[in-house]
C-alpha positions as CSV (number, residue, x, y, z in Angstrom):
1,X,0.0,0.0,0.0
2,X,1.4,3.5,-0.9
3,X,2.8,5.4,2.1
4,X,0.3,8.3,1.4
5,X,-2.6,5.9,1.9
6,X,-1.1,4.5,5.1
7,X,-0.4,8.0,6.5
8,X,-3.9,9.1,5.6
9,X,-5.5,6.2,7.3
10,X,-3.2,6.6,10.3
11,X,-4.1,10.3,10.5
12,X,-7.8,9.6,10.5
13,X,-7.5,6.9,13.2
14,X,-5.4,9.0,15.5
15,X,-7.7,12.0,14.9
16,X,-10.7,10.1,16.1
17,X,-8.9,8.6,19.1
18,X,-7.4,11.9,20.2
19,X,-10.8,13.7,20.0
20,X,-12.4,11.0,22.0
21,X,-9.7,11.2,24.8
22,X,-9.8,15.0,24.9
23,X,-12.3,15.7,27.7
24,X,-14.2,19.0,28.0
25,X,-14.6,20.6,31.5
26,X,-15.5,23.9,33.0
27,X,-12.8,26.3,34.3
28,X,-13.9,25.7,37.8
29,X,-13.7,21.9,37.6
30,X,-10.6,20.3,39.2
31,X,-8.0,19.2,36.6
32,X,-7.6,15.7,38.0
33,X,-6.7,14.3,34.6
34,X,-4.1,16.8,33.6
35,X,-1.3,14.3,34.0
36,X,-2.7,11.9,31.4
37,X,-5.0,13.9,29.2
38,X,-3.6,16.7,26.9
39,X,-5.2,20.0,26.5
40,X,-7.6,20.1,23.5
41,X,-5.7,23.1,21.9
42,X,-2.5,21.1,22.0
43,X,-4.3,18.1,20.4
44,X,-5.6,20.2,17.6
45,X,-2.2,21.7,16.9
46,X,-0.6,18.3,16.9
47,X,-3.2,16.9,14.5
48,X,-2.8,19.8,12.2
49,X,0.9,19.2,12.0
50,X,0.3,15.5,11.3
51,X,-2.1,16.3,8.6
52,X,0.4,18.7,6.9
53,X,3.1,15.9,7.0
54,X,0.7,13.4,5.5
55,X,-0.2,15.8,2.7
56,X,3.5,16.5,1.9
57,X,4.2,12.7,1.7
58,X,1.2,12.3,-0.6
59,X,2.6,15.0,-3.0
60,X,6.0,13.3,-3.0
61,X,4.4,9.9,-3.8
62,X,2.3,11.4,-6.6
63,X,5.4,13.1,-8.1
64,X,7.4,9.9,-7.9
65,X,4.6,7.9,-9.5
66,X,4.1,10.4,-12.3
67,X,7.8,10.5,-13.0
68,X,8.1,6.7,-13.2
69,X,5.1,6.5,-15.7
70,X,6.2,9.3,-18.0
71,X,6.3,8.2,-21.6
72,X,9.4,8.8,-23.8
73,X,7.4,8.6,-27.0
74,X,4.2,7.3,-28.7
75,X,3.4,4.0,-27.0
76,X,-0.1,3.1,-28.0
77,X,-1.0,-0.6,-27.5
78,X,-4.0,-2.6,-28.5
79,X,-6.0,-4.1,-25.6
80,X,-5.6,-7.7,-24.7
81,X,-9.3,-8.3,-25.5
82,X,-8.9,-7.0,-29.0
83,X,-5.7,-9.0,-29.8
84,X,-7.2,-12.2,-28.4
85,X,-10.4,-11.9,-30.5
86,X,-10.3,-13.9,-33.7
87,X,-12.9,-15.1,-36.2
88,X,-11.8,-18.6,-37.2
89,X,-13.7,-18.5,-40.5
90,X,-12.2,-15.3,-41.6
91,X,-8.7,-16.4,-40.6
92,X,-8.9,-19.6,-42.6
93,X,-10.6,-18.2,-45.7
94,X,-8.1,-15.3,-45.9
95,X,-5.3,-17.8,-45.9
96,X,-6.5,-19.6,-49.0
97,X,-4.8,-18.9,-52.3
98,X,-7.8,-18.6,-54.5
99,X,-8.2,-17.8,-58.2
100,X,-11.6,-18.9,-59.4
101,X,-11.9,-20.5,-62.8
102,X,-12.8,-17.6,-65.1
103,X,-14.7,-19.9,-67.4
104,X,-17.2,-20.9,-64.7
105,X,-19.4,-18.4,-62.7
106,X,-18.7,-18.4,-59.0
107,X,-21.1,-20.3,-56.8
108,X,-20.4,-19.4,-53.1
109,X,-21.9,-22.1,-51.0
110,X,-20.0,-20.7,-48.0
111,X,-22.1,-17.7,-47.1
112,X,-24.5,-18.1,-44.2
113,X,-26.7,-15.1,-45.2
114,X,-30.0,-16.4,-46.7
115,X,-30.6,-13.2,-48.6
116,X,-27.4,-13.3,-50.6
117,X,-28.8,-14.9,-53.8
118,X,-32.1,-12.9,-54.0
119,X,-34.3,-16.0,-54.2
120,X,-35.3,-15.8,-50.5
121,X,-36.8,-12.4,-49.5
122,X,-38.5,-11.0,-46.4
123,X,-42.3,-11.2,-46.5
124,X,-44.3,-8.2,-47.6
125,X,-46.0,-8.1,-44.2
126,X,-42.6,-8.0,-42.5
127,X,-41.5,-5.1,-44.6
128,X,-44.7,-3.2,-44.1
129,X,-44.5,-3.5,-40.3
130,X,-41.2,-1.7,-40.4
131,X,-42.6,1.0,-42.7
132,X,-45.5,1.5,-40.2
133,X,-43.1,1.8,-37.3
134,X,-41.0,4.4,-39.2
135,X,-43.9,6.4,-40.3
136,X,-45.5,6.5,-36.8
137,X,-42.6,8.7,-35.6
138,X,-42.9,7.0,-32.2
139,X,-39.8,4.9,-32.3
140,X,-37.0,7.3,-32.9
141,X,-35.7,7.7,-29.4
142,X,-34.0,5.5,-26.9
143,X,-35.9,2.6,-25.4
144,X,-35.5,0.8,-22.0
145,X,-32.2,-1.0,-22.2
146,X,-34.0,-4.4,-22.2
147,X,-36.3,-3.1,-24.9
148,X,-39.7,-1.5,-25.2
149,X,-42.2,-3.3,-23.0
150,X,-44.7,-3.7,-25.9
151,X,-42.0,-5.3,-28.0
152,X,-41.0,-7.7,-25.2
153,X,-44.6,-8.6,-24.7
154,X,-44.8,-9.6,-28.4
155,X,-41.7,-11.8,-28.1
156,X,-43.0,-13.4,-24.9
157,X,-46.3,-14.3,-26.6
158,X,-44.5,-15.5,-29.8
159,X,-42.2,-17.7,-27.7
160,X,-44.8,-19.2,-25.4
161,X,-44.0,-22.7,-26.7
162,X,-40.8,-22.6,-24.8
163,X,-42.6,-23.2,-21.5
164,X,-45.1,-26.0,-20.8
165,X,-47.5,-23.5,-19.3
166,X,-47.0,-21.0,-22.1
167,X,-46.5,-18.2,-19.5
168,X,-43.5,-15.9,-20.3
169,X,-43.4,-12.5,-18.7
170,X,-42.1,-9.4,-20.6
171,X,-39.5,-9.0,-17.8
172,X,-38.1,-12.4,-18.8
173,X,-37.3,-11.0,-22.3
174,X,-34.2,-9.0,-23.2
175,X,-33.9,-7.5,-26.7
176,X,-30.5,-7.5,-28.2
177,X,-28.6,-6.4,-31.3
178,X,-29.0,-9.7,-33.1
179,X,-28.7,-13.2,-31.8
180,X,-24.9,-12.8,-31.8
181,X,-25.2,-10.1,-29.2
182,X,-27.6,-12.3,-27.2
183,X,-25.0,-15.0,-27.1
184,X,-22.3,-12.6,-26.0
185,X,-24.5,-11.3,-23.2
186,X,-25.2,-14.8,-21.9
187,X,-21.5,-15.9,-22.0
188,X,-20.3,-12.7,-20.3
189,X,-23.1,-12.9,-17.7
190,X,-22.3,-16.5,-16.7
191,X,-18.6,-17.0,-17.2
192,X,-15.6,-15.2,-15.9
193,X,-11.8,-15.3,-16.4
194,X,-10.5,-18.7,-15.4
195,X,-13.8,-20.5,-16.0
196,X,-14.8,-22.6,-19.0
197,X,-17.9,-23.2,-21.1
198,X,-18.8,-26.3,-23.1
199,X,-19.5,-25.8,-26.8
200,X,-20.3,-28.3,-29.6
201,X,-17.8,-29.6,-32.1
202,X,-18.4,-29.1,-35.0
203,X,-20.0,-25.8,-34.0
204,X,-20.5,-22.1,-34.8
205,X,-17.1,-20.5,-34.5
206,X,-18.6,-17.3,-32.9
207,X,-18.9,-19.1,-29.6
208,X,-15.1,-19.4,-29.4
209,X,-14.6,-15.8,-30.7
210,X,-16.8,-14.4,-27.9
211,X,-15.1,-16.3,-25.1
212,X,-11.4,-16.4,-26.0
213,X,-10.8,-12.6,-25.8
214,X,-12.0,-12.7,-22.1
215,X,-9.8,-15.6,-21.2
216,X,-12.8,-17.9,-20.8
217,X,-11.7,-21.4,-21.7
218,X,-13.6,-23.2,-24.4
219,X,-14.0,-26.9,-24.1
220,X,-15.4,-28.8,-27.0
221,X,-17.9,-31.7,-26.7
222,X,-18.1,-33.9,-29.7
223,X,-21.1,-34.4,-32.0
224,X,-21.3,-37.8,-33.7
225,X,-21.9,-37.8,-37.5
226,X,-23.0,-41.4,-37.5
227,X,-25.7,-40.7,-34.9
228,X,-27.2,-37.7,-36.7
229,X,-24.8,-35.4,-34.9
230,X,-26.0,-36.2,-31.3
231,X,-23.6,-35.3,-28.6
232,X,-21.1,-37.8,-27.2
233,X,-22.6,-37.8,-23.7
234,X,-19.7,-39.6,-21.9
235,X,-17.1,-37.3,-23.4
236,X,-19.2,-34.3,-22.7
237,X,-19.6,-35.1,-19.0
238,X,-15.9,-35.8,-18.7
239,X,-15.1,-32.2,-19.5
240,X,-17.1,-30.7,-16.5
241,X,-15.2,-29.5,-13.5
242,X,-15.8,-26.9,-10.7
243,X,-14.9,-24.1,-13.1
244,X,-17.5,-25.0,-15.8
245,X,-19.9,-22.1,-16.1
246,X,-22.4,-23.3,-18.7
247,X,-23.3,-25.8,-21.4
248,X,-24.1,-24.3,-24.8
249,X,-26.5,-26.2,-26.9
250,X,-27.1,-25.2,-30.6
251,X,-30.3,-26.8,-31.8
252,X,-31.0,-26.9,-34.7
253,X,-27.3,-26.9,-35.5
254,X,-25.0,-24.7,-37.5
255,X,-23.1,-26.3,-39.3
256,X,-24.7,-29.8,-39.0
257,X,-28.4,-29.1,-39.7
258,X,-29.2,-31.6,-36.9
259,X,-32.3,-31.5,-34.7
260,X,-32.1,-33.2,-31.3
261,X,-35.1,-35.3,-30.3
262,X,-36.7,-35.2,-26.9
263,X,-34.8,-38.2,-25.5
264,X,-31.4,-36.6,-26.3
265,X,-32.4,-33.3,-25.0
266,X,-33.4,-34.9,-21.7
267,X,-30.1,-36.7,-21.5
268,X,-28.3,-33.3,-21.8
269,X,-30.6,-31.8,-19.2
270,X,-29.9,-34.7,-16.8
271,X,-26.1,-34.0,-17.1
272,X,-26.7,-30.3,-16.3
273,X,-28.9,-31.2,-13.4
274,X,-26.3,-33.5,-11.9
275,X,-23.6,-30.9,-12.2
276,X,-25.7,-27.8,-11.5
277,X,-25.0,-26.2,-14.9
278,X,-27.1,-23.6,-16.6
279,X,-27.8,-24.0,-20.3
280,X,-27.2,-21.4,-23.0
281,X,-29.6,-22.5,-25.8
282,X,-28.8,-21.1,-29.3
283,X,-32.2,-21.6,-30.9
284,X,-32.0,-19.1,-33.7
285,X,-33.0,-21.9,-36.2
286,X,-35.9,-23.3,-34.0
287,X,-38.4,-22.8,-36.8
288,X,-36.1,-24.2,-39.6
289,X,-37.1,-27.8,-39.3
290,X,-37.7,-30.2,-42.2
291,X,-40.7,-32.5,-42.5
292,X,-40.4,-35.6,-40.3
293,X,-38.5,-33.7,-37.6
294,X,-39.8,-31.6,-34.7
295,X,-37.9,-29.0,-32.7
296,X,-38.5,-28.9,-28.9
297,X,-37.2,-25.9,-26.9
298,X,-34.9,-27.3,-24.2
299,X,-36.6,-25.0,-21.7
300,X,-39.9,-26.7,-22.3
301,X,-38.5,-30.0,-20.8
302,X,-37.1,-28.8,-17.5
303,X,-38.0,-26.6,-14.5
304,X,-34.9,-27.6,-12.6
305,X,-32.1,-26.4,-14.9
306,X,-32.0,-22.6,-15.7
307,X,-32.0,-21.9,-19.5
308,X,-31.1,-18.8,-21.4
309,X,-32.7,-19.1,-24.8
310,X,-31.3,-17.0,-27.6
311,X,-33.3,-16.3,-30.7
312,X,-34.3,-13.5,-33.1
313,X,-35.7,-12.4,-36.4
314,X,-32.5,-13.1,-38.4
315,X,-33.1,-16.5,-40.1
316,X,-36.8,-17.2,-40.0
317,X,-37.8,-13.8,-41.2
318,X,-34.8,-13.5,-43.5
319,X,-33.6,-10.2,-42.2
320,X,-30.1,-10.7,-40.7
321,X,-29.1,-7.1,-41.3
322,X,-31.9,-5.8,-39.1
323,X,-30.0,-7.0,-36.0
324,X,-32.9,-8.0,-33.8
325,X,-32.3,-10.8,-31.4
326,X,-33.4,-11.7,-27.9
327,X,-32.8,-13.7,-24.7
328,X,-35.6,-15.4,-22.9
329,X,-34.7,-16.2,-19.3
330,X,-36.2,-19.5,-18.0
331,X,-35.4,-19.7,-14.3
332,X,-38.4,-21.0,-12.6
333,X,-36.5,-22.0,-9.5
334,X,-34.7,-18.7,-9.3
335,X,-31.3,-20.3,-9.4
336,X,-29.5,-17.8,-11.7
337,X,-29.5,-15.3,-8.7
338,X,-27.3,-12.3,-9.5
339,X,-26.4,-13.6,-12.9
340,X,-29.8,-12.1,-14.0
341,X,-28.7,-8.8,-12.6
342,X,-25.4,-9.1,-14.6
343,X,-27.3,-10.1,-17.7
344,X,-29.5,-7.0,-17.5
345,X,-26.5,-4.8,-16.7
346,X,-25.0,-6.0,-20.0
347,X,-27.8,-4.3,-21.8
348,X,-26.4,-0.9,-20.7
349,X,-23.3,-1.4,-22.9
350,X,-25.1,-0.3,-26.0
351,X,-28.2,1.3,-24.5
352,X,-30.6,-1.1,-26.2
353,X,-31.3,-2.4,-29.7
354,X,-32.8,-0.8,-32.8
355,X,-36.0,0.9,-31.8
356,X,-37.5,1.1,-35.3
357,X,-37.4,-2.7,-35.4
358,X,-38.7,-2.9,-31.8
359,X,-41.7,-0.8,-32.9
360,X,-42.4,-3.2,-35.7
361,X,-42.0,-6.4,-33.7
362,X,-45.6,-6.9,-32.6
363,X,-46.8,-6.6,-36.2
364,X,-44.0,-8.7,-37.6
365,X,-44.5,-11.6,-35.2
366,X,-48.3,-11.7,-35.6
367,X,-49.0,-10.8,-39.2
368,X,-46.3,-12.7,-41.2
369,X,-48.3,-15.6,-42.6
370,X,-47.5,-19.3,-42.0
371,X,-47.6,-19.9,-45.8
372,X,-44.5,-17.7,-46.1
373,X,-42.5,-19.7,-43.6
374,X,-43.7,-23.0,-45.2
375,X,-42.4,-21.7,-48.6
376,X,-38.9,-21.0,-47.2
377,X,-38.8,-24.5,-45.6
378,X,-39.8,-26.1,-48.9
379,X,-36.8,-24.4,-50.7
380,X,-34.3,-25.5,-48.0
381,X,-35.6,-29.1,-47.8
382,X,-35.8,-29.5,-51.6
383,X,-32.2,-28.3,-51.9
384,X,-31.0,-30.5,-49.1
385,X,-32.7,-33.5,-50.7
386,X,-31.2,-32.8,-54.1
387,X,-27.7,-32.1,-52.8
388,X,-27.7,-35.3,-50.6
389,X,-28.9,-37.5,-53.5
390,X,-26.3,-36.1,-55.9
391,X,-23.3,-36.1,-53.5
392,X,-24.1,-39.5,-52.0
393,X,-23.1,-40.9,-55.4
394,X,-19.7,-39.2,-55.5
395,X,-16.8,-41.4,-54.5
396,X,-14.9,-40.1,-51.6
397,X,-17.7,-38.0,-50.2
398,X,-20.1,-38.8,-47.4
399,X,-22.9,-36.2,-47.0
400,X,-25.0,-36.2,-43.8
401,X,-28.6,-35.5,-44.5
402,X,-29.8,-32.5,-42.3
403,X,-33.1,-32.3,-40.5
404,X,-33.2,-28.6,-40.2
405,X,-31.4,-25.2,-40.3
406,X,-29.9,-24.3,-43.7
407,X,-26.6,-26.2,-43.9
408,X,-25.2,-29.7,-44.8
409,X,-22.0,-31.2,-43.7
410,X,-20.2,-33.5,-46.2
411,X,-17.4,-35.9,-45.1
412,X,-14.3,-35.9,-47.3
413,X,-12.2,-39.1,-47.3
414,X,-9.1,-37.0,-47.8
415,X,-6.9,-40.1,-48.1
416,X,-8.7,-40.8,-51.4
417,X,-7.6,-37.4,-52.7
418,X,-3.8,-37.6,-52.4
419,X,-3.3,-34.3,-54.3
420,X,-4.7,-32.5,-51.2
421,X,-3.2,-32.5,-47.8
422,X,-6.4,-31.6,-45.9
423,X,-10.0,-30.2,-46.1
424,X,-8.7,-26.6,-46.4
425,X,-6.5,-27.5,-49.4
426,X,-9.4,-29.5,-50.9
427,X,-11.7,-26.4,-50.7
428,X,-9.0,-24.1,-52.2
429,X,-8.5,-26.2,-55.3
430,X,-12.3,-26.8,-55.7
431,X,-12.6,-23.0,-56.0
432,X,-9.6,-22.7,-58.4
433,X,-10.9,-25.5,-60.7
434,X,-14.6,-25.4,-60.4
435,X,-15.4,-21.9,-58.9
436,X,-17.5,-23.6,-56.1
437,X,-16.7,-22.2,-52.7
438,X,-17.6,-24.3,-49.6
439,X,-16.3,-23.8,-46.1
440,X,-13.7,-26.4,-44.8
441,X,-14.7,-28.3,-41.7
442,X,-11.6,-26.8,-40.0
443,X,-13.6,-23.6,-39.6
444,X,-15.9,-25.5,-37.2
445,X,-13.1,-27.4,-35.4
446,X,-13.9,-30.4,-37.5
447,X,-11.4,-31.2,-40.2
448,X,-12.2,-33.8,-42.9
449,X,-15.6,-32.2,-43.7
450,X,-16.9,-29.3,-45.8
451,X,-20.1,-27.3,-45.2
452,X,-22.4,-26.1,-47.9
453,X,-25.4,-23.7,-47.5
454,X,-28.8,-24.7,-48.8
455,X,-30.3,-21.2,-49.5
456,X,-29.2,-20.9,-53.1
457,X,-31.6,-21.3,-56.1
458,X,-32.4,-24.9,-57.0
459,X,-30.6,-24.7,-60.4
460,X,-27.5,-23.3,-58.7
461,X,-27.3,-26.1,-56.1
462,X,-27.7,-28.6,-58.9
463,X,-24.9,-27.0,-60.9
464,X,-22.7,-26.8,-57.8
465,X,-23.1,-30.5,-57.0
466,X,-22.3,-31.4,-60.6
467,X,-19.1,-29.5,-60.5
468,X,-18.2,-31.0,-57.1
469,X,-18.8,-34.5,-58.6
470,X,-16.6,-33.6,-61.6
471,X,-13.8,-32.3,-59.3
472,X,-13.9,-35.4,-57.1
473,X,-14.0,-37.8,-60.0
474,X,-10.9,-36.2,-61.4
475,X,-8.9,-36.4,-58.2
476,X,-10.2,-39.5,-56.6
477,X,-7.7,-42.4,-56.3
478,X,-8.7,-45.9,-55.8
479,X,-6.8,-48.2,-53.5
480,X,-5.3,-51.4,-54.8
481,X,-8.2,-53.6,-53.7
482,X,-10.7,-51.5,-55.6
483,X,-8.6,-51.8,-58.8
484,X,-8.4,-55.6,-58.3
485,X,-12.2,-55.8,-57.8
486,X,-12.7,-53.8,-61.0
487,X,-10.3,-56.2,-62.9
488,X,-7.9,-53.4,-63.7
489,X,-5.0,-54.8,-61.6
490,X,-3.6,-58.3,-61.1
491,X,-3.6,-59.3,-57.4
492,X,0.0,-60.6,-57.6
493,X,1.2,-57.3,-58.8
494,X,-0.7,-55.3,-56.2
495,X,1.0,-56.8,-53.1
C-alpha cells in the first residue's frame, strides 16, 4: 500500500482517538486528569501538524509515480481483449490462395446469409411492419435497455411454446442487437476469467470468438456424425469441473443441420442437473425444421435447470441485417441469482437495440403468414434432398442429410484425394478448378468435412453439386483392392 494511503489512514485513526480522549470541562472543575489527558488546543495543533506531514508525503508519492510512468514517445498498444479476439472462418478463408476459374461463374456455398442470392426475401408483411413503425414517428428515441415493453410482450407471446404452461413475462425477455449479441451477453453474464464453457464440435465459431478474448476457456464436446450429430454424452460429461460455467446447446445446429429429439435433450438436461450447470440455448433456427422432424425448446422440458434461450428475427424472417435478437430467461426455481442482474447490466453497454425494429416487432410476429414460412422451408428441404442424393453418389464423399437449419456437412475421405493435404486444401482447389466455394470443416473445429449452404436457387445447387462431382472424380484415387475388384490390376502385382 502506498505510504500516502497508510499515513492518511493513520491520521484519521489518530484524529478520532485523540478527539475522544480530549475531555471537555468547565474552568472551575478540578483538573484531575491533567497528568494523562492533553489540553484540546494542544491536540488540535498536533493533529494539524500530522495532517500537513501526510499531505506532503502524498505529494511526494504522486510526483514519484508520475515520474516513473512518464512516456518517452508514442506507445499506444491494443487491448488484450482485441488482440485475443479472432474469427476462425475469416482467418482460414483469408489464408486460402484462391483464383476462381474464369470460365465458370462463381457459386459461393459458403455464405450463411440467406438473402445473398435474392431468391429468398422477407415477407411483404414484415417489410410493411417496419414502414409503419418508421412512419409513426414513435420509435426514434431510446428505449428501455431491455427493450420497449410492448416489443418484449410480443416476443413473450411469440415464444410461449418454450414453456409447458405457455407463460412468459415481458421481464423475462431481453432484446439484443442480433442473436450474436444475445449469445455474447449470456456468455459474459455466466462465465468469468479462469472459468470454462462447453460448446459443440463441430459448432458455430462465434462461440469461441466471444469467449477467448476474455480468457474464458472453451471446451469442445463432440457431435457424432454417424448418430445424426448427437452429442457424445460420456465425453461431454468428462469435460465438466468446478470451473465449468455453462453448457451451450445449438439446436438446430449450424453447421450440421441436426435437430435433437426429446430423448437426447433430456439426456443433456440430466447431465446439467447432476452438475448444477445452466444452459445457453442457441435456438435461432428453432423454426427451420424439415418434414419428419420436430424442434423442442430445451426449456420446455425442465423446470430444474436454468436456461437462457437465444433467438431472433435473423433467419426465420430472412432479415439478418436488421440485427434484432433476444434472450428469454427461463429460471423458474430462481437459481440464476445475481447472474440475472449481470445479464440486465450487460444491456447498458449499447443502451438497447434498434428501436425502429422494436416498434415493428408486434406486427412482424403476428402478421407474417405461415404460408410464407412454409415456402422457405420447402426451398431449403428441396435443396437438401437434391444435394444429398447427388453427392451421395460421389466417390470419396459422405454427406450427412440434415433435418433442419440451412446447412449440410459433407465428409471428405481425404486419403482418397492424395493431391490435397487436408480439407482446407481441398476447398481451395475446388474454387480454383470449379469456382465452387464451400467452407472447410476446420472452420468449425472439424477437419475432414466441408459445409455447404442450402439457401441458393435450385438450379444453382444442382450445378454446384455437378461441379463438385466432376472435381472429385478427377482427383479420386482408388486403393489397390478397388482396382483388383474392377479387374484393372492383377492381385499378384498389387502386393
